[in-house]
C-alpha positions as CSV (number, residue, x, y, z in Angstrom):
1,X,0.0,0.0,0.0
2,X,2.9,2.4,0.8
3,X,4.3,2.2,-2.8
4,X,0.9,3.3,-4.1
5,X,1.1,6.6,-2.4
6,X,4.6,7.6,-3.7
7,X,3.1,9.0,-6.8
8,X,0.5,11.4,-5.5
9,X,-1.6,11.8,-8.6
10,X,-2.1,10.6,-12.1
11,X,-1.7,13.2,-14.9
12,X,-4.5,15.7,-14.7
13,X,-7.3,15.2,-17.3
14,X,-9.5,17.6,-19.0
15,X,-13.0,16.4,-19.5
16,X,-15.3,17.5,-22.3
17,X,-18.3,19.5,-21.1
18,X,-19.7,17.3,-18.3
19,X,-18.6,14.0,-19.9
20,X,-16.9,11.1,-18.1
21,X,-16.4,10.1,-14.5
22,X,-14.6,12.7,-12.4
23,X,-14.9,10.9,-9.0
24,X,-11.1,10.4,-8.6
25,X,-10.0,13.7,-9.9
26,X,-9.7,15.4,-6.5
27,X,-10.0,14.4,-2.9
28,X,-13.3,16.1,-2.0
29,X,-15.2,14.1,-4.6
30,X,-15.1,10.5,-3.2
31,X,-14.7,11.5,0.5
32,X,-17.6,14.0,0.6
33,X,-19.8,11.4,-1.2
34,X,-18.7,8.6,1.2
35,X,-19.1,10.8,4.3
36,X,-22.7,11.8,3.3
37,X,-23.6,8.2,2.6
38,X,-22.3,7.1,6.0
39,X,-24.1,10.0,7.7
40,X,-27.4,9.1,6.1
41,X,-27.2,5.4,6.8
42,X,-25.4,5.0,10.1
43,X,-27.4,7.4,12.3
44,X,-30.7,5.6,11.7
45,X,-28.9,2.3,12.4
46,X,-27.7,3.8,15.7
47,X,-31.3,4.9,16.5
48,X,-32.3,1.3,16.0
49,X,-29.5,0.1,18.3
50,X,-30.4,2.7,20.9
51,X,-34.0,1.5,20.8
52,X,-32.9,-2.1,21.3
53,X,-34.1,-3.2,17.9
54,X,-30.7,-4.0,16.4
55,X,-27.7,-5.8,17.9
56,X,-24.3,-4.2,18.2
57,X,-21.3,-5.2,16.1
58,X,-17.6,-5.5,17.1
59,X,-17.7,-2.2,18.9
60,X,-20.3,-2.4,21.7
61,X,-23.0,0.0,22.8
62,X,-22.5,3.7,21.8
63,X,-18.8,3.0,20.9
64,X,-19.7,2.1,17.3
65,X,-21.9,5.2,16.9
66,X,-19.2,7.5,18.3
67,X,-16.4,5.8,16.4
68,X,-18.2,6.1,13.0
69,X,-19.3,9.7,13.5
70,X,-15.8,10.8,14.4
71,X,-13.4,8.4,12.6
72,X,-15.8,7.6,9.8
73,X,-17.8,10.7,8.9
74,X,-15.8,13.5,10.3
75,X,-12.5,12.0,9.2
76,X,-13.7,11.5,5.6
77,X,-14.7,15.2,5.5
78,X,-11.3,16.3,6.9
79,X,-9.4,14.1,4.3
80,X,-11.5,15.4,1.4
81,X,-11.1,19.0,2.5
82,X,-7.4,18.8,3.2
83,X,-6.6,17.0,0.0
84,X,-8.5,19.7,-1.9
85,X,-7.2,22.7,0.1
86,X,-3.7,21.2,0.3
87,X,-3.4,21.5,-3.5
88,X,-4.3,25.2,-3.3
89,X,-2.0,25.8,-0.4
90,X,1.0,24.2,-1.9
91,X,0.5,24.4,-5.6
92,X,1.4,20.7,-5.7
93,X,-0.6,17.5,-6.3
94,X,-2.4,15.7,-3.5
95,X,-3.5,12.1,-4.1
96,X,-5.8,11.5,-7.1
97,X,-6.6,8.6,-9.4
98,X,-5.6,5.2,-8.2
99,X,-3.9,6.4,-4.9
100,X,-7.1,8.2,-4.0
101,X,-9.2,5.2,-5.0
102,X,-7.0,3.0,-2.7
103,X,-7.4,5.3,0.3
104,X,-11.2,5.5,-0.2
105,X,-11.3,1.7,-0.5
106,X,-9.4,1.4,2.8
107,X,-11.8,3.8,4.4
108,X,-14.7,1.6,3.3
109,X,-13.0,-1.5,4.6
110,X,-12.5,0.3,8.0
111,X,-16.3,0.9,8.1
112,X,-16.9,-2.8,7.5
113,X,-14.4,-4.1,10.0
114,X,-15.9,-2.2,12.9
115,X,-19.0,-4.3,12.4
116,X,-17.0,-7.5,12.8
117,X,-15.4,-9.2,15.9
118,X,-12.0,-8.7,14.2
119,X,-11.0,-5.8,16.4
120,X,-7.3,-6.0,15.8
121,X,-7.8,-5.9,12.0
122,X,-10.2,-3.0,12.6
123,X,-7.6,-1.2,14.7
124,X,-4.9,-1.6,12.0
125,X,-7.1,-0.4,9.1
126,X,-8.7,2.5,11.0
127,X,-5.2,3.8,12.0
128,X,-3.9,3.4,8.5
129,X,-6.5,5.6,7.0
130,X,-5.6,8.9,8.7
131,X,-1.9,8.1,8.6
132,X,-1.8,7.4,4.9
133,X,-3.9,10.6,4.4
134,X,-1.2,12.4,6.5
135,X,1.5,11.0,4.2
136,X,-0.4,12.2,1.1
137,X,-1.0,15.7,2.5
138,X,2.6,16.0,3.7
139,X,4.0,15.1,0.3
140,X,2.2,18.1,-1.3
141,X,2.9,20.5,1.5
142,X,6.6,19.6,1.7
143,X,7.1,19.7,-2.0
144,X,5.5,23.2,-2.1
145,X,7.3,24.5,1.0
146,X,4.0,25.2,2.7
147,X,5.2,24.8,6.3
148,X,2.4,26.9,7.7
149,X,0.0,24.0,7.3
150,X,2.2,21.2,8.5
151,X,0.2,21.0,11.7
152,X,-2.7,19.5,9.8
153,X,-0.4,16.5,9.1
154,X,0.2,16.3,12.8
155,X,-3.6,16.4,13.5
156,X,-4.2,13.5,11.1
157,X,-1.5,11.5,12.8
158,X,-3.0,12.3,16.2
159,X,-6.4,11.2,15.0
160,X,-4.8,7.8,14.1
161,X,-3.5,7.6,17.7
162,X,-7.0,8.5,19.0
163,X,-8.7,5.7,17.1
164,X,-6.0,3.3,18.3
165,X,-6.6,4.3,21.9
166,X,-10.4,3.7,21.5
167,X,-9.9,0.3,19.9
168,X,-7.3,-0.7,22.6
169,X,-9.8,0.3,25.3
170,X,-12.5,-1.9,23.6
171,X,-10.0,-4.8,23.5
172,X,-9.4,-4.3,27.3
173,X,-5.7,-3.7,26.9
174,X,-5.5,-0.8,29.4
175,X,-7.3,-2.8,32.0
176,X,-5.0,-5.8,31.4
177,X,-2.0,-3.6,31.8
178,X,-3.6,-2.2,35.0
179,X,-3.0,1.4,33.8
180,X,-4.9,4.2,35.6
181,X,-8.2,5.3,34.2
182,X,-6.7,8.6,33.3
183,X,-5.1,9.3,30.9
184,X,-5.3,6.0,29.1
185,X,-8.8,4.5,29.4
186,X,-11.5,6.4,27.5
187,X,-9.0,8.9,26.0
188,X,-9.5,8.1,22.4
189,X,-12.9,9.8,21.8
190,X,-12.3,12.9,23.9
191,X,-8.9,13.4,22.2
192,X,-10.4,13.1,18.8
193,X,-13.2,15.5,19.6
194,X,-10.7,18.0,21.0
195,X,-8.7,17.7,17.8
196,X,-11.7,18.2,15.6
197,X,-12.8,21.2,17.7
198,X,-9.4,22.8,17.4
199,X,-9.2,22.1,13.6
200,X,-12.6,23.7,13.0
201,X,-11.7,26.7,15.2
202,X,-8.5,27.2,13.1
203,X,-10.3,27.0,9.8
204,X,-13.2,29.1,10.9
205,X,-10.8,31.9,11.9
206,X,-9.3,31.7,8.5
207,X,-12.4,31.5,6.3
208,X,-15.5,32.8,8.1
209,X,-14.5,36.5,8.0
210,X,-13.4,36.2,4.4
211,X,-16.5,34.3,3.3
212,X,-18.7,36.8,5.2
213,X,-17.1,39.9,3.7
214,X,-17.2,38.4,0.2
215,X,-20.7,37.1,0.4
216,X,-22.6,39.8,2.3
217,X,-22.6,43.5,1.2
218,X,-21.7,45.8,4.0
219,X,-20.1,43.2,6.2
220,X,-17.0,44.1,8.2
221,X,-16.1,40.8,9.8
222,X,-12.6,41.1,11.2
223,X,-9.9,39.2,13.0
224,X,-7.9,40.4,16.0
225,X,-4.5,38.5,15.9
226,X,-4.0,38.4,19.7
227,X,-7.6,37.3,20.3
228,X,-7.1,34.6,17.7
229,X,-4.1,33.2,19.5
230,X,-5.8,33.3,22.9
231,X,-8.9,31.6,21.6
232,X,-7.0,28.8,20.0
233,X,-4.6,28.4,22.9
234,X,-7.7,28.0,25.2
235,X,-8.8,25.0,23.2
236,X,-5.4,23.5,23.4
237,X,-5.6,23.9,27.2
238,X,-8.9,22.1,27.2
239,X,-7.3,19.3,25.2
240,X,-4.5,19.1,27.7
241,X,-7.0,18.9,30.6
242,X,-8.8,16.0,28.9
243,X,-5.5,14.2,28.2
244,X,-4.5,14.5,31.8
245,X,-8.0,13.4,33.0
246,X,-8.6,16.7,34.9
247,X,-12.1,17.8,35.9
248,X,-13.9,19.9,38.4
249,X,-12.6,23.4,39.2
250,X,-9.5,23.0,37.0
251,X,-11.6,22.1,34.0
252,X,-14.0,25.0,34.8
253,X,-11.0,27.4,34.9
254,X,-10.1,26.3,31.4
255,X,-13.6,26.4,30.0
256,X,-14.6,29.9,31.1
257,X,-11.7,31.8,29.4
258,X,-12.3,29.7,26.3
259,X,-16.0,30.6,26.3
260,X,-15.1,34.3,26.7
261,X,-12.4,34.4,24.0
262,X,-14.6,32.6,21.5
263,X,-17.6,34.8,22.2
264,X,-15.5,37.9,21.6
265,X,-14.1,36.3,18.4
266,X,-17.5,35.5,17.2
267,X,-18.8,39.0,17.8
268,X,-16.1,40.5,15.6
269,X,-17.5,38.4,12.7
270,X,-20.9,40.1,13.0
271,X,-23.0,36.9,12.5
272,X,-26.3,38.9,12.7
273,X,-25.6,40.4,9.3
274,X,-25.4,37.1,7.4
275,X,-29.1,35.9,7.5
276,X,-29.7,36.7,3.8
277,X,-27.0,34.3,2.6
278,X,-27.5,30.7,3.5
279,X,-23.9,29.7,2.5
280,X,-22.6,32.2,5.0
281,X,-25.2,32.0,7.9
282,X,-24.9,28.2,8.1
283,X,-21.2,28.6,9.0
284,X,-22.0,31.2,11.6
285,X,-24.9,29.1,13.0
286,X,-22.4,26.2,13.3
287,X,-19.9,28.3,15.2
288,X,-22.6,29.4,17.6
289,X,-22.8,25.8,18.7
290,X,-19.1,26.0,19.7
291,X,-20.1,28.6,22.2
292,X,-23.1,26.5,23.3
293,X,-20.8,23.5,23.7
294,X,-18.4,25.3,25.9
295,X,-21.3,26.8,28.0
296,X,-23.0,23.4,28.4
297,X,-19.7,21.7,29.2
298,X,-19.1,24.2,32.0
299,X,-22.6,23.6,33.3
300,X,-22.0,19.8,33.1
301,X,-18.7,20.3,35.1
302,X,-20.8,21.9,37.8
303,X,-23.2,18.9,37.6
304,X,-26.1,21.2,36.5
305,X,-26.6,19.3,33.2
306,X,-25.7,15.9,31.8
307,X,-22.4,15.8,29.9
308,X,-24.2,14.3,26.8
309,X,-25.8,17.7,26.1
310,X,-22.4,19.3,25.7
311,X,-21.1,16.4,23.6
312,X,-24.0,16.5,21.2
313,X,-23.8,20.3,20.9
314,X,-20.2,19.7,19.7
315,X,-20.9,16.7,17.4
316,X,-24.4,17.4,15.9
317,X,-24.3,21.2,16.2
318,X,-20.8,22.3,15.5
319,X,-19.2,19.4,13.6
320,X,-22.4,18.4,11.8
321,X,-23.5,21.9,10.7
322,X,-20.0,23.2,10.0
323,X,-19.1,20.2,7.8
324,X,-22.4,20.3,5.9
325,X,-21.9,24.0,5.2
326,X,-18.3,23.4,4.1
327,X,-19.0,20.4,1.9
328,X,-21.7,22.4,0.0
329,X,-19.6,25.5,-0.4
330,X,-16.4,23.7,-1.5
331,X,-18.3,21.3,-3.8
332,X,-19.9,24.2,-5.6
333,X,-16.6,26.1,-5.9
334,X,-14.5,23.1,-7.0
335,X,-17.0,21.9,-9.6
336,X,-17.0,25.4,-11.2
337,X,-20.5,26.4,-10.1
338,X,-21.6,29.8,-8.6
339,X,-21.4,30.0,-4.8
340,X,-25.1,30.3,-4.2
341,X,-27.3,28.1,-2.1
342,X,-30.8,27.2,-3.3
343,X,-33.9,25.8,-1.6
344,X,-32.4,22.3,-1.3
345,X,-29.3,23.5,0.5
346,X,-31.3,25.8,2.8
347,X,-33.7,22.9,3.7
348,X,-30.7,20.6,4.4
349,X,-29.2,23.3,6.7
350,X,-32.5,23.8,8.6
351,X,-33.0,20.0,8.9
352,X,-29.5,19.6,10.5
353,X,-30.1,22.6,12.7
354,X,-33.3,21.0,13.9
355,X,-31.4,17.7,14.5
356,X,-29.0,19.5,16.8
357,X,-31.7,21.4,18.7
358,X,-33.8,18.3,19.2
359,X,-30.9,16.1,20.3
360,X,-29.4,18.7,22.8
361,X,-32.4,20.5,24.2
362,X,-35.4,18.1,24.1
363,X,-33.8,15.7,26.7
364,X,-33.0,18.7,28.9
365,X,-36.5,19.9,28.9
366,X,-38.2,16.5,29.0
367,X,-35.8,13.8,30.2
368,X,-38.4,11.1,29.6
369,X,-38.5,12.0,25.9
370,X,-34.9,10.9,25.3
371,X,-35.9,8.1,22.9
372,X,-38.1,10.5,21.0
373,X,-35.2,13.0,20.9
374,X,-32.9,10.4,19.4
375,X,-35.4,9.3,16.7
376,X,-36.5,12.8,15.7
377,X,-32.9,14.1,15.6
378,X,-31.9,11.0,13.6
379,X,-34.7,11.7,11.1
380,X,-33.7,15.3,10.6
381,X,-30.1,14.4,10.3
382,X,-30.9,11.7,7.7
383,X,-33.0,14.1,5.8
384,X,-30.2,16.7,5.7
385,X,-27.8,14.3,4.1
386,X,-30.3,12.7,1.8
387,X,-30.9,16.2,0.4
388,X,-27.2,16.7,0.1
389,X,-26.7,13.5,-1.8
390,X,-29.7,14.3,-4.1
391,X,-28.3,17.7,-5.0
392,X,-24.6,17.1,-4.9
393,X,-24.1,13.4,-5.7
394,X,-24.2,14.1,-9.5
395,X,-21.8,17.0,-9.1
396,X,-19.3,14.9,-7.3
397,X,-19.4,12.2,-10.0
398,X,-19.3,14.5,-13.0
399,X,-16.5,16.8,-14.3
400,X,-16.3,20.5,-13.5
401,X,-18.8,22.5,-15.6
402,X,-15.9,24.8,-16.8
403,X,-13.9,21.8,-18.1
404,X,-10.9,22.5,-15.8
405,X,-9.2,19.5,-14.1
406,X,-10.1,18.8,-10.5
């Protein structure tokens, strides 16, 4: 497999106006498609498992659902985005053609293996996916001298370590070695979520002000460099607290400055001015869930609320809505289409926003309605990605409308 990735791409091809299959021409195409398919299919399956109507696979209980949302869905979006953005950042090729096909096939194999009792094989393949993606991204960044974005390679490598930690916990290795509960047992998922939170915060700071100013007349979204550094450092501090297994007052002292810094950061982006442009407001709406996540997590630290509310604010609200907004915008741009959201996109955004609200707040208001919250949220989530596939599936398969490669 390693030799396949030495050549990062096959020679670029120009397609005649809309003719041919373009699925392997750039990283966003197969990985956005696969991520949306997984999102649409796996969440209803989890709702069936949660209801007791379907048995678990190799990963028991909620471990499969959490694993697939993070190391399946979110990782696929990250790979597709980084392979596409990495080409722009570096001016060099990221994996396309047969190398890209091989990585996508490995990702699919990883989705299958987590359903089997072959947990060691599942561990190996699930670790290989982000690490091979890191290799492909590093090749382009290194060749182009783009050191500014090397840390994304490190984040992919760290995601591989996080999925390994989760699998090893399921295999009972930490217990067999008699290691303490912190930081080893249960570290994989919190570490991965912290990495995704940090990655989204970095990219939001880079693109939300620019997208807002370009897409909304009269906007003056701006960045304050010192505040940017403080906001990102606060998230790294949270990740360090999770890695060390810290909680209680120490965690609260990390959460409150993070909430303040990101609230000030968000205010500078003037989100209230974006409501007329769905491609822009969806990203701001997603970022608002970052603030809700931090606030709910602080409340959970004080035992005022269950921790699951904060977790789902992060996963369904921030990660779900931000990734849906980005995979619509980048798919439009990289298939040569105007950056304009229509009724289908708007409906998908609203459905996913409803999924987040239902999953986070309905159980808080009516704890006895948890099962209803899971099912209603799952239906809204599924609708959002069904709409995405209906609208964007053909775009991802077909060549750019302007005939350019990519």
